[in-house]
C-alpha positions as CSV (number, residue, x, y, z in Angstrom):
1,M,-55.3,-69.2,93.4
2,S,-56.1,-65.5,93.2
3,R,-56.1,-65.7,89.4
4,R,-58.7,-68.5,89.4
5,A,-60.9,-66.6,91.9
6,G,-61.0,-63.6,89.5
7,H,-58.9,-61.4,91.8
8,L,-56.3,-60.8,89.1
9,I,-56.8,-59.2,85.7
10,I,-54.1,-60.1,83.2
11,G,-53.0,-58.2,80.1
12,V,-53.0,-54.6,79.0
13,D,-56.4,-54.7,77.2
14,S,-58.1,-56.5,80.1
15,V,-56.5,-54.3,82.7
16,R,-57.6,-51.1,80.8
17,Q,-61.2,-52.5,80.5
18,A,-61.3,-53.3,84.2
19,M,-60.0,-49.9,85.1
20,Q,-62.6,-48.2,83.0
21,A,-65.2,-50.2,84.8
22,D,-63.8,-49.1,88.2
23,Q,-62.9,-52.7,89.2
24,V,-59.2,-52.3,89.9
25,R,-57.5,-51.6,93.2
26,V,-53.9,-51.6,92.0
27,V,-52.0,-52.2,88.8
28,V,-48.5,-53.8,88.4
29,L,-46.7,-52.9,85.2
30,A,-43.7,-54.8,84.0
31,R,-40.5,-52.8,84.1
32,D,-39.9,-53.6,80.4
33,A,-43.4,-53.0,79.2
34,S,-43.6,-51.6,75.7
35,A,-43.9,-47.8,75.3
36,R,-47.4,-48.2,74.0
37,A,-48.5,-50.4,76.9
38,R,-46.9,-48.0,79.4
39,E,-48.7,-45.0,77.9
40,R,-52.0,-46.7,77.8
41,I,-51.9,-48.1,81.4
42,V,-50.1,-45.2,83.1
43,R,-52.4,-42.5,81.7
44,L,-55.6,-44.3,82.6
45,A,-54.3,-45.4,86.1
46,R,-53.4,-41.8,86.9
47,G,-56.7,-40.5,85.6
48,K,-58.6,-43.1,87.7
49,E,-56.3,-42.6,90.7
50,V,-55.4,-46.3,90.7
51,P,-52.1,-47.0,92.5
52,L,-49.5,-48.1,89.9
53,L,-46.6,-50.4,90.9
54,A,-43.4,-51.3,89.1
55,G,-43.2,-55.1,88.6
56,P,-40.4,-57.3,87.4
57,D,-39.7,-57.9,83.7
58,A,-42.7,-59.2,81.7
59,Q,-41.3,-62.7,81.4
60,I,-40.6,-63.0,85.1
61,M,-44.1,-61.7,85.9
62,A,-45.6,-64.1,83.4
63,R,-43.7,-67.1,84.8
64,G,-45.4,-66.7,88.1
65,L,-48.8,-66.8,86.3
66,G,-47.9,-69.8,84.1
67,L,-47.9,-67.6,80.9
68,S,-45.3,-66.6,78.4
69,E,-45.2,-62.8,78.8
70,V,-47.4,-60.4,80.8
71,M,-46.9,-56.6,80.7
72,A,-49.7,-55.6,83.1
73,V,-51.6,-57.2,86.0
74,A,-54.4,-55.6,88.0
75,V,-55.6,-56.6,91.4
76,A,-59.4,-56.4,91.8
77,D,-59.6,-57.7,95.4
78,R,-59.4,-55.0,98.0
79,S,-57.7,-57.2,100.7
80,L,-55.1,-58.5,98.2
81,A,-54.4,-55.0,96.9
82,D,-54.1,-53.6,100.5
83,G,-51.6,-56.3,101.4
84,L,-49.6,-55.7,98.3
85,L,-49.5,-51.9,98.9
86,S,-48.6,-52.2,102.6
87,S,-46.0,-55.0,102.3
88,G,-43.2,-52.6,101.6
89,A,-42.0,-54.9,98.9
90,A,-43.9,-53.0,96.1
91,T,-42.2,-50.1,94.3
92,P,-44.3,-47.3,93.0
93,W,-44.1,-46.8,89.2
94,T,-41.9,-43.9,88.1
95,E,-41.1,-42.8,84.6
96,D,-37.4,-43.1,83.8
């Protein structure tokens, strides 16, 4: 439902574009995201001070969205992002 309402931005390029336009409240990055995707998302999220969370593997994250593989998802809705950040279930992104 959030996806259809435009509260979620899916895919590395779309997430980057939304971050550059200051439309993102939080980013979830797949644990197995490619090195290139990690570098592009992490650097911009840190520069924009957007919270960055570690998500499940890309296929698992995609399955919940009805897609084949998703490395990055951004949340644009403030309430949804606040709920995700305060749930205690979200793990902050850390470089291994």
